[in-house]
C-alpha positions in Angstrom: 20.3 14.3 3.4 22.9 11.8 2.1 22.3 8.2 1.5 21.9 7.7 5.2 18.7 9.7 5.2 17.0 7.2 2.9 16.0 4.7 5.6 14.5 7.3 7.8 12.2 8.5 5.0 11.2 4.9 4.9 10.1 4.9 8.5 8.7 8.4 8.0 6.3 7.2 5.3 5.7 3.9 7.0 3.9 5.6 9.7 2.3 8.1 7.3 0.8 5.1 5.5 -1.1 4.2 8.5 -3.5 7.1 7.9 -4.8 5.4 4.9 -5.0 2.1 6.7 -7.0 3.3 9.6 -10.8 3.3 9.3 -11.2 6.7 11.1 -12.0 10.1 9.8 -9.5 12.8 10.8 -12.3 15.1 11.8 -14.3 12.5 13.8 -15.7 14.3 16.8 -14.9 13.0 20.2 -17.5 11.6 22.6 -17.7 11.6 26.3 -16.2 8.1 26.4 -13.4 8.8 24.0 -10.3 10.9 23.6 -8.6 12.1 20.4 -5.1 10.7 19.6 -3.0 12.6 17.0 0.4 11.2 15.8 2.7 13.4 13.7 6.1 12.8 12.0 8.9 15.2 11.0 12.4 15.0 9.5 14.8 17.7 8.4 16.0 15.5 5.4 17.3 17.2 2.3 18.7 15.5 -0.8 18.5 11.8 -1.6 21.6 11.4 -3.9 20.5 9.2 -6.8 17.5 7.5 -5.1 14.3 7.6 -7.2 12.0 5.3 -5.2 11.6 3.8 -1.8 8.8 1.2 -1.8 7.7 0.0 1.6 5.2 -2.7 2.4 3.2 -2.4 5.6 1.4 -5.4 6.9 -0.3 -4.3 10.1 -0.6 -1.6 12.8 -1.5 -2.2 16.5 -1.8 -0.3 19.8 -1.7 -1.7 23.3 -3.1 -1.1 26.7 -3.1 -3.4 29.8 -6.9 -3.5 30.0 -7.5 -4.7 26.4 -4.2 -6.1 25.2 -3.3 -5.6 21.5 -5.9 -3.8 19.4 -5.5 -4.3 15.6 -5.9 -1.1 13.7 -5.0 -2.5 10.2 -4.2 -5.9 8.8 -4.4 -5.0 5.1 -1.0 -5.3 3.3 -0.2 -2.2 1.2 2.9 -0.9 -0.6 3.8 2.8 -1.0 6.5 4.9 -2.7 7.9 6.8 0.2 9.6 9.5 -1.8 6.1 10.9 -2.6 5.8 11.6 1.2 9.0 13.6 1.7 8.3 16.4 4.2 9.3 20.0 4.0 10.2 20.7 7.7 6.6 20.4 8.9 4.9 17.8 11.1 2.6 15.7 8.9 -0.4 14.0 10.6 -0.1 10.2 10.2 -3.0 9.3 12.5 -5.9 11.3 13.9 -8.6 9.2 15.5 -10.9 8.8 18.5 -10.3 5.7 20.6 -11.4 4.6 24.1 -10.1 6.9 26.8 -7.6 4.9 28.8 -3.8 4.5 29.3 -1.9 3.4 26.3 1.7 2.0 26.6 2.8 0.8 23.2 2.4 1.4 19.5 3.6 -1.1 16.9 4.1 -1.1 13.1 4.9 -4.2 11.1 6.9 -3.9 7.9 7.5 -6.8 5.6 9.7 -5.1 2.9 11.6 -2.0 2.0 12.8 -1.6 -1.6 15.2 1.2 -2.7 15.7 2.2 -6.3 18.8 4.2 -7.0 21.0 4.9 -10.1 22.5 1.4 -9.8 19.1 -0.4 -9.8 16.7 -1.9 -7.3 17.8 -3.0 -3.9 16.0 -4.5 -0.9 17.0 -2.7 2.4 17.6 -5.2 5.2 15.6 -4.6 8.3 16.9 -6.0 11.6 13.2 -6.6 12.4 10.0 -5.8 10.6 8.5 -4.8 13.9 8.9 -1.2 15.3 7.4 -1.2 18.8 7.7 2.0 20.9 6.8 2.1 24.6 4.6 5.0 25.6 3.1 6.5 28.8 -0.1 8.0 27.4 -3.1 8.7 29.7 -5.8 9.6 27.1 -8.6 11.5 28.9 -12.2 11.7 27.8 -12.9 14.4 25.3 -9.3 15.7 25.2 -6.4 15.4 22.6 -3.0 13.7 23.0 -0.2 13.8 20.5 2.8 11.7 19.6 5.5 13.4 17.5 8.1 11.2 15.8 11.3 12.9 14.6 13.3 10.3 12.6 17.1 10.9 12.8 18.2 10.0 9.3 21.9 10.1 9.8 21.7 7.6 12.7 19.3 5.1 11.0 20.6 4.1 7.6 23.7 2.0 7.3 25.6 0.5 4.4 27.7 -2.6 4.4 31.2 -2.8 2.8 29.6 -4.2 -0.5 26.9 -1.5 -0.7 23.9 -3.2 0.9 21.3 -1.0 2.6 20.4 -1.7 6.3 17.6 0.3 7.9 17.6 0.4 11.7 15.4 3.3 12.7 16.4 5.9 15.4 13.5 8.2 16.4 13.1 11.1 18.8 9.7 10.6 20.4 7.8 13.4 22.2 4.3 12.9 23.6 1.9 15.5 24.9 -1.3 15.3 26.8 -4.3 17.7 26.7 -3.0 19.6 23.6 -4.5 21.9 21.0 -4.0 20.7 17.4 -4.7 22.6 14.2 -4.4 20.7 10.9 -4.1 22.7 7.6 -5.2 21.7 4.1 -1.9 19.9 3.5 -2.4 17.7 6.6 0.4 19.4 8.5 -0.2 19.9 12.2 0.5 22.8 14.6 0.6 21.6 18.2 0.0 24.1 21.0 0.2 23.7 24.7 -0.3 20.6 26.6 1.9 18.7 29.0 5.0 16.9 27.7 4.8 13.3 29.0 7.5 11.4 27.1 10.6 12.9 25.6 12.9 10.0 24.6 15.2 8.7 21.9 14.6 5.2 20.8 16.4 3.1 18.2 16.8 -0.4 16.8 20.0 -2.5 17.1 21.3 -5.1 14.7 19.2 -7.8 16.3 15.9 -5.8 15.9 15.6 -4.9 19.6 14.0 -1.4 20.0 14.6 0.7 23.1 16.1 3.8 24.7 19.8 4.3 23.8 19.6 1.3 21.4 21.1 1.7 17.9 23.7 0.6 15.5 26.8 2.8 15.9 27.3 5.1 12.9 31.0 3.9 12.4 30.3 0.2 13.0 31.9 -2.4 10.8 28.7 -4.0 9.7 27.8 -6.8 7.3 25.0 -9.3 6.4 26.2 -12.9 6.8 25.4 -16.0 4.7 22.2 -16.7 6.7 20.9 -13.2 6.2 21.7 -12.0 9.8 23.2 -8.6 10.5 26.6 -8.8 12.2 28.8 -6.2 13.9 32.4 -7.0 14.8 32.8 -7.4 18.5 35.8 -6.7 20.7 37.0 -9.6 22.8 38.1 -9.1 26.4 41.6 -7.9 25.7 43.5 -6.2 28.5 44.4 -2.6 27.5 45.6 0.5 29.3 43.3 2.1 31.9 40.9 -0.8 32.5 38.2 -0.9 35.1 36.7 -3.9 36.8 33.1 -5.0 36.2 31.2 -7.2 38.6 27.9 -8.8 37.5 25.9 -10.5 40.2 22.5 -12.3 40.5 19.9 -12.3 43.3 16.2 -12.9 43.8 14.1 -10.8 46.2 10.8 -12.3 45.2 8.6 -14.1 47.8 8.5 -17.9 47.7 5.6 -19.4 45.7 3.7 -22.1 47.5 3.5 -24.6 44.6 6.9 -24.0 43.2 10.0 -25.7 44.8 12.8 -24.5 42.5 13.4 -22.1 39.6 16.8 -23.0 38.2 18.2 -20.4 35.8 21.3 -21.2 33.7 23.3 -18.1 32.4 25.9 -18.9 29.8 27.2 -15.5 28.7 27.5 -11.8 29.7 28.3 -9.0 27.2 28.6 -5.3 27.6 28.3 -2.6 24.9 29.4 0.9 24.1 29.7 3.0 21.0 33.6 3.0 21.1 34.2 -0.7 21.4 31.0 -2.3 20.3 30.1 -5.6 22.1 32.7 -7.0 24.6 32.4 -10.6 25.6 33.3 -11.4 29.2 34.1 -15.1 28.4 32.2 -16.4 31.5 31.5 -20.1 32.1 28.0 -21.4 32.3 26.4 -21.1 35.7 23.1 -22.4 37.2 21.4 -21.0 40.3 18.1 -21.7 42.0 16.3 -18.3 42.3 14.1 -19.5 45.2 17.2 -20.5 47.1 18.8 -17.1 46.5 15.6 -15.6 47.8 15.3 -17.7 51.0 19.0 -17.2 51.9 19.0 -13.5 50.8 22.1 -14.3 48.7 23.8 -12.4 45.9 26.1 -14.6 43.8 28.8 -13.7 41.4 28.3 -14.2 37.6 31.2 -12.2 36.2 34.4 -10.5 37.5 36.4 -9.1 34.6 38.5 -6.1 33.5 37.2 -4.1 30.6 38.2 -0.7 29.0 37.1 2.3 31.0 34.2 4.3 29.5 30.4 4.6 29.5 28.5 1.4 28.6 24.9 1.6 27.4 23.9 -2.1 27.4 24.4 -5.3 29.3 23.3 -8.6 27.8 22.7 -11.9 29.7 22.5 -15.1 27.7 20.0 -17.4 29.4 20.5 -21.1 28.3 17.4 -22.4 30.0 15.1 -22.1 33.0 13.9 -25.3 34.9 10.8 -25.2 37.2 10.3 -27.8 39.8 6.8 -28.2 41.3 4.9 -31.0 43.0 4.4 -32.7 39.6 8.2 -32.8 38.8 10.7 -30.7 36.8 9.9 -29.1 33.4 11.6 -26.5 31.2 10.0 -23.1 31.1 9.4 -21.3 27.8 11.5 -18.1 27.4 10.2 -15.2 25.2 13.9 -14.7 24.4 17.2 -16.3 25.5 19.0 -12.9 25.2 18.3 -10.4 27.9 19.6 -7.2 26.4 19.2 -4.5 29.0 19.6 -0.7 28.3 21.4 0.9 31.2 23.9 3.6 31.9 27.0 2.0 33.4 30.3 3.9 33.8 33.5 1.9 34.2 36.2 4.1 35.8 40.0 3.5 35.6 41.2 1.2 38.3 37.9 1.1 40.0 35.0 -1.4 40.4 31.5 -1.1 39.0 29.0 -3.7 40.1 25.8 -4.6 38.3 23.4 -6.6 40.5 20.4 -8.3 38.8 17.6 -9.0 41.2 15.2 -11.3 39.4 11.6 -11.0 40.7 10.4 -14.6 40.3 6.8 -14.0 41.3 6.5 -11.4 38.5 8.4 -13.4 36.0 6.8 -16.8 36.1 3.5 -17.4 34.3 1.4 -20.6 33.7 -0.7 -21.3 30.6 -4.1 -23.0 30.8 -2.5 -26.4 30.1 0.2 -26.0 32.8 3.1 -24.9 30.7 5.4 -22.5 32.5 6.6 -19.2 30.8 9.5 -17.3 32.3 9.5 -13.6 31.2 12.1 -12.0 33.4 11.3 -8.9 35.5 14.5 -7.5 37.0 15.5 -4.8 39.4 19.0 -3.7 38.3 21.2 -1.9 40.7 24.4 -0.3 39.4 27.1 0.6 42.0 30.1 2.7 40.9 33.3 2.8 43.0 32.1 -0.3 44.7 33.6 -2.5 47.3 33.2 -6.3 47.0 33.4 -8.8 49.9 33.8 -12.4 48.7 32.1 -15.1 50.8 31.7 -18.9 50.4 30.1 -20.6 47.4 30.4 -17.6 45.0 28.4 -15.4 47.4 29.4 -11.7 47.5 28.4 -8.6 49.3 28.4 -5.3 47.4 28.8 -1.9 49.0 29.3 1.6 47.8 27.6 5.0 47.8 27.2 5.9 44.1 24.2 3.8 43.1 21.3 4.0 40.7 18.6 1.4 39.9 15.9 0.6 37.3 13.2 -2.0 37.0 12.8 -3.6 33.6 10.7 -6.5 32.3 10.1 -8.8 29.3 7.0 -9.0 27.2 5.6 -12.0 25.3 7.7 -11.2 22.2 11.0 -10.9 24.1 11.2 -7.1 24.1 12.9 -5.8 27.2 12.4 -2.3 28.7 11.1 -0.2 31.5 7.4 -0.8 32.0 7.3 -4.0 30.0 6.1 -7.3 31.3 3.4 -10.0 30.8 0.6 -8.9 33.1 -0.8 -11.2 35.6 -4.2 -12.9 35.0 -4.0 -12.7 31.2 -5.1 -15.3 28.7 -1.7 -16.7 27.8 -0.6 -19.8 25.7 2.2 -21.2 23.6 0.9 -21.6 20.0 1.7 -24.2 17.4 4.3 -21.7 16.0 6.1 -22.1 19.4 5.5 -18.4 20.2 3.9 -17.0 23.2 0.5 -15.4 22.7 -1.6 -13.2 25.0 -5.2 -12.0 24.4 -5.6 -9.9 21.2 -8.6 -7.7 20.5 -9.1 -7.3 16.7 -11.2 -4.2 16.7 -11.5 -0.9 18.6 -14.0 -1.3 21.4 -15.9 1.8 22.4 -17.1 2.3 26.0 
């Protein structure tokens, strides 16, 4: 492994560290109300050119399910030298514990610092985010064993700026199995046999710390850390070049009207698209405001962007939301947004001299939440429909009609921390509030609860 493998070893050991932090015995027997959950890590890394230490500080570990919310597994801050944990082509067990048998949908690691020592001295690796949250689909059955295997891709995770600063943005191949057989040897390596593969995905982190499928920092990106400490990647403005295709971005709302709500006005001030070849492309749209409930009542789709961009495959679309205003019987107030940047992972192909349309159908009745003191929170849940080789019929007042045969769609949501992805959202009927830190909080359970 070259220098690019360094960061992955960091993530590798980050998770390995969890074993020491968890208060569970690896051989703890299952009960009729629990299932066994085994997490392993592997990496084919080789040499570490001049690096002698990688010290990573872990602050906390949590898991999540819809019934209990976030469950704290560890909150003790500890620092480890990751080079002591380098693997030899095997899967090391980083967690082996019995927990309540139910469906788990996320696992999260919080990292406060990563220090690299090489032949030139000691350097702090910049993390786009200290939070690594991976979406799962794990149905843990009573008395059975599930596994999560994390294969960190070193060459896609570590990046270096022009002046030699380390940036660690993990890219991980995640495979989960249900009802497996796991044998663990004296070195804590696992052999996993049988079971049903449930998840087989590749997740990564971008320069803003967003974790998701197809998300990553391109390996050949022109990357730097600016004066405020933020990671930046040069973007491509909307220049006209040979073999452009046309991109249409539209907004709609299919949600049912809500009896106490009269208006939900959303202001969108930017749209960007991304691929590995060109990076981020700005569409230079003007700010636009629409009432989602009016779009619903009139069954209207309105135009946000109509632009020409280079042909190719685009893996992300980002909407910049300036604000959301909610009008009810008491007046108009601004809703709290988990994030103003809706960065959506999707496979969008722009063909030469053809039209591709991306229609964002905001589901207002799943997106709007109210705290105990009446504060509105708007965490967008969206049905996204992509139509290639589309035909567009323009109508009055920016209304359009999209038609075409080659369509695909996904439903994504936003959680309380602004993470966006398939299966994410703030559940209904949860204890939700905006704290003194101006962040959104939902119910957290600090300890494992056995049935």
